N, C-alpha and C positions, 0 to 999 in steps of 0.2 A: 503494499500498498504507499503511494507517492504523496505526499501534500502539497495542495495550493498555497503558495509558500509567497509572503511578502519581501521587499528585499532586504537582505542583511539577513537569509536564512536558505539555505541550499537543505536538499535532499544527499541522506552519503549510504551507498551499501557498504552494509558489515557480511561479509561473507563465510557462513563458518564449517569447519572443518566436514561438517557430511554434507557440506555444498548448497547449505539453502541461505536463501538472501533476503537479511533483515534489516528494513527499512525505516532509516532514523532520521535527522534533522537533528543539521548545525547551525546555530543559530551564532553568526562572527562579526554581527554590523557595528563600520569603524574601529575593528576590531587592527590592532598590526601588530605585523610581526610578535605575535604570543608563543610564549615559551610551556604555558602553564593552562591547562584544558579539565575542565568537568565535564565527568558523564555521568546520567544519571539513568542507572537500570530501573524500568515500569514493572511494575506491580501485574497483577491479573487485572485486565480492562483498566489498566492504568496511560489512560490515551488523554491526548487535550480536550478529547470531549468531555470524562471524568474527571482529570485532574487540571485545572486551567493553570495551575498554579505554576506549571511547566515555565507559562510565559515571563509570569514574573521573575522567576530564577535566572531565564535568558536576558531579557531587557537590565534585571542589574547588575549581573553580570559584567556581560556587552558594555556597559555604559563604564566598567574601571578593567577594560580593555583584558576582559574575561573571557573565549569562547567558553560557547555551553553545547553539549549534546545532549538529546532526545534522545535514549536508546531502548526504542521500540525492541523489544522482544517477543517470542515467539505468541501470550495469552494477552499480547498488551490489548486485544479484541477478541473477538468471541470468534470470527472469522476471518482469516490478511491472508487475500490472493498475493502469490510471487512464484518464486522459481526457486527449481533445483541448477546450480549450474553444472554440479559431473553428471545429472542425466538429461540437462536440456528440458524438462517438462515443467510443466507451470501446476503447482499445487498452490492445496490453502493449509496454510496453518490455522493454529489462532489456542484460546485457552479451552477447544473439544476436545483438541489429541495430541495437546500438549504433554512430553514427557520431561518429570523430573530431572532427570537422569542427563539430560540435554545441557541442563542450565549453566553449567559450564565452560561450553559449545559457543553458546548463545553471549554469555559474559566475555567471552575470551576475544570473539570476532571485534569487538568493540575497538579493546584493547590496542588488539592489532591493525585496525582502522587508526586509531592514533597514532600508532608509530611510524605505519605510513608516512602520514601526514607530516609527521616531523616533529610531532610536539614531545618536548623532554622532562615535564614532568606532569600526570595524570593522578587525578584525586576524583578516585571510582566513587560515587553515590548511589544510592538503590533506596527504591521508595516502595515500603509493606510486602510484597512477598518480593520486589527485586532488590529489598535491601538482606531479603533471607538467602537469594542466592549470591550478593556479595561476600555474605557471612564463608555460605560451603565454598566459594569461589579463594576467597580466602583464606581458606583453611585447608583448601588442598593444593592448591598454587601461589610457593610467597615467591610473588610476583615483582622484581626489582623495576619492572617500569610503573608500578602505581607507588606511590607517593602516598595518599591519605586516604583512607574512607570517612563517610560521611553516610549512614545509618538513619533513613527517614523513616519513622513508626516500623519498625519491622514488624511483623505481622504474628501473630498467636496462634498458630495452627492451629492447636487441641480444642482453641477456644470456639473455632468456626467449625472442626467437623465433629465438634460435641452433639449437633444437632443433625447427624446421619444416623438414622433408625435402622434395630436391628432387622428389619426386611431389606431396607436398601444394600446395607454390608452385606445380604446373602444373593440377592441380587446380582449384584458386582463380581462377587466371588462364583457366582454359578455362571455368569458370560465367559467370564476367564475360563475358568476348570473349562468347560467347550470350546473353549480356541475361539471363541469371537470376541478376543478385548476390544476390536478397531468398532466393533458395536456400539453404536449411541442409545444411552442410557434412555428408559421409558420416563424418566424424571430428571431433575434439576439436579446436580449433588451441594449442596449447600443450599440448595432454596433458589439458586440462580445460574445455578454452571450447567446450560446444557454441554453434555461432554461425554467418550466413550468408555468404555468399561476400563482400560488400561489407563486410560487420566485419573477416571475415578478412583485408583487403587491406588497410586504415588499418595495423593491424598488424604486416602484415610487407610490408607496399612502402613504406608513406607516414612520412615523419619528425614528424607533426605533434604527436607528443606524442614524440616521438625527441630530448628535449633536454639531460638528461644523461647524462652518461660516465664511465667509468673514465678515457679516453685524454684526454693531454693537448691532442691535436693535432685532437680532434673538433669535429662543429658545433655551437659552445654561445652560437647568435648570438642564439638567445631567451634564457637567463639572461645575459648582457652586453646585451638592450635593456631590461629591469628598471630604473627606476626610484626602485622603494621598497625600502628595508632592512629586517631583520627577526631570523630566528632560524631555523636548521637542526638536527632533530636526527634521530640514529641509533643503533640498536642495533652495540655493540662484535661480534655476533656477524654482522651481516645476510649472508645469506649468496648475495645479489644482486648479490655488488661483487666476484668474483675474489677474497674474503678481504683487503681493501681499505678496511673502511668507512670509517677516519680519512679517508684517502685519496681515497677518494668523495668524503667530504663537500668537504675543504680542495680540491679538482681544482675544485667548482661552483660554490665561495665565492671562489677565485680568478678567476672569468670574471664576476664579476660587475662594477658598474662603482664603488661601494664596499662591495670586502671587508672592509678595518676598524671597518664600522659593522654587520656582520652579526656576529652570535653562534653560533658551532657548539657542541653539546651534544652527548655523545658517554654513550650508556646503557650502561653496564658489562653484559656476561655476559649479551646478550637479541639477540634477533635483529629482525627484518623485523615483527612486530606485539607485540612489550615483552612477551611472554611473562614470568610473574611477576616485571615491572618498570612491572607499566602505574600504580602508583600514585607507582612513584620519575618515571614522565613527566608524570607529572598534574601532581607536584610543581617539577618543571623549568618545563614551560608558564606553570605559577600565576607564577611565580618570573620569568619573563621577562614573561609581561602587568601581571604590575604595576607591575615595569620601567617600561614605556611608558606606562602610565597617569598615572605621575608625571612626564613628558615631555607629555604632552597638557594 
């Protein structure tokens, strides 16, 4: 999916190792000879329509000579038309057939793109499930091309999947057992994701991206394996944290290797997508990025 863009933005193609073209957007208005770039990995259905804060992020960073990439991955929409360059086929990807095991490939494709484009300092951000993907990537790849991370509202997956009932779990298992994992389910997972059984199984039965939790004694091995440092942001009204966004974010940070080197940022009186506080959030990101740049 390519976007109709105003001046100062351009479509980019990040190509995964499995050949899939991911269509992102580079915001680069009036930016001259920039050495540092911020790349933001989208969450599920985390596109411009559902998360307009991306425009605030881009405009705010661009105004201070920092390019910004809206890094659309496989589940930014329910369905996305694209191509596979290895098979020369037109394909449809999306939240309906995403596989969590491909998350690292998606993230890496944008890092590869930035490296080819000549950027020497990469700040890797991710919102919601995109933040979980950044955690997963940094846990598995101690990538020295990345300088810092920014995690915005990491997704508490078990809070989301708790609403999947026993009947739905049985249907998912039965379809996969019968060898029909690519078959679309007769119901929407989590109440709003039409998807096939394989994708539903990733959500409900795997811990691939289930890497942040409210509970202190749950599996934080991915977080603990990250050697990078950065910033974590959350809205004080984020409803995916059992009523304790501050505790949720602090708990994640406590499991990092060097929690004292990370910055925790709380955006007051807003929720998971920073509604009505988009510019305040953008300003906080700008301040963090500028602090990092002075250290490069």
